[in-house]
N, C-alpha and C positions, 0 to 999 in steps of 0.2 A: 264523479264521472271522468273527470280529466285523467285520473289515476288509471281507471279501466282503459282509457284509450292509449296511454303510454305502454301499459301491459300488453295490450292487443297489438300494438305496433311492433313491439318486440317479438311477440309471438309469430306474427305474419312475417317478420324478417327471418325468424328461425325456420319457418316453413319454406321460405323461399330459398333459403340456403341448402335445406333438405332437398328440395325438388331439384335444385341445380346439381344434384348427384347424377341425375339423368341427362345432363347437358351433352356429354361425350357421345351418348347413343343418338341423341337427337342430331347432332351436327353430322354423325356418320350416315345416319338414315336420310338426311335431307339431300345427299349426293346420290342416292340410290336411284336408277331408273326403274321405277316401279313396273312400267309396261314390260320390260325386258324380264324382270325377276319373276313377274306373275305367270309368265309363259313357261318357266323352267323350274320354278322352286318345288313344285310337287314331286318331280321325278329325279332331282339332283341333290343327292345326300351331302355332297360337299358344299353346295350352296346353303343348305339348311344348317350344316355346321358352322359356316361363315357367320350366319345370322345368329346362332346360338352364342357365338363369341361376341358379337356385338351387343346382343340383349344382356349377356352376362355383365356388361359394364357398369350397370345400374344395380344398385342395392335398393330394390323396391320397398323392402321392409323398412329400411331406415328412411327412405324418402317419405314414407307414410306415418311417421312418429308423431307428427303434430297434425291435428285435424283442424285445418284453417276454417272450415265452415263454422266452428263454434265462435270464432272471433269476427266473423264477417260483420255483425251488427255494430261493432266497436271501431271500425276503420272506416276511413273516407271511401266513397264510391270509386274515385279514381285510383286509389292504392289497392282496392280490391279488384278492379278491372284489369290493372296491370298485372296482379298476381295470378289472376284467372287465365288470362291470355298466355302468360309465361308457362304455367303448369299445364294448360291444355296442349300446347305444342309438344312439350317434352313427353308427356304421357301418351299422346298420339303416336309419336314415333317409337316409344318403348313398345306399345301394343303392336305396331307394324312389324317391329324387328321379331317379336314373340311369335306372331303368326307365321312369318316367314320361316323361322326356326322350326315350326311344327309342320311345315310343308303346305301351309295353306296361302292362298293368294290375298291379294289386297281387296277381295270382294267385301270383306266385312268393315272396311274403313273407307272413308271418302276424304282424301287429303285436300281436294279443293273445297269441300264443304267446310272442313275444319278451319281453313284459312279464311274463309268469309265469315265464319262466326267469330273468329279472333278479331278480324277486322271491324266487325260490327260492335264488339264488346270494349273496345279500347276508348279512352277518353276522346281522342281526336275525331271519332265517328259522331260524336255528340249523342249517343244512345247508351249512356251508362244505366246499369241496371242496380 
């Protein structure tokens, strides 16, 4: 069993490294004023092109090479919680950039709700799953 935990930890680390390929997108999108973009993105092709550039900074196929869900039972709850929070943030902002690229607003995503979910799922909240 100990050996499985070591292998699972290594796979979780690999999944974390792969997901971090979207960190640049997340950092750029964090600075975006969504309320302003939402009003203009559907009719502004240059703005859509800008978000296409941002979304293109992440290789989502490479980021998905490791299915971390398969190793979840073999890692600690706190390790899984930190991984889950990290990847949720990154994938949220990749999705947001992709929606903007297509001229869609932020109506399909709720950033505040995502932030609350992340806060509630980290070990500091005391609500590990």
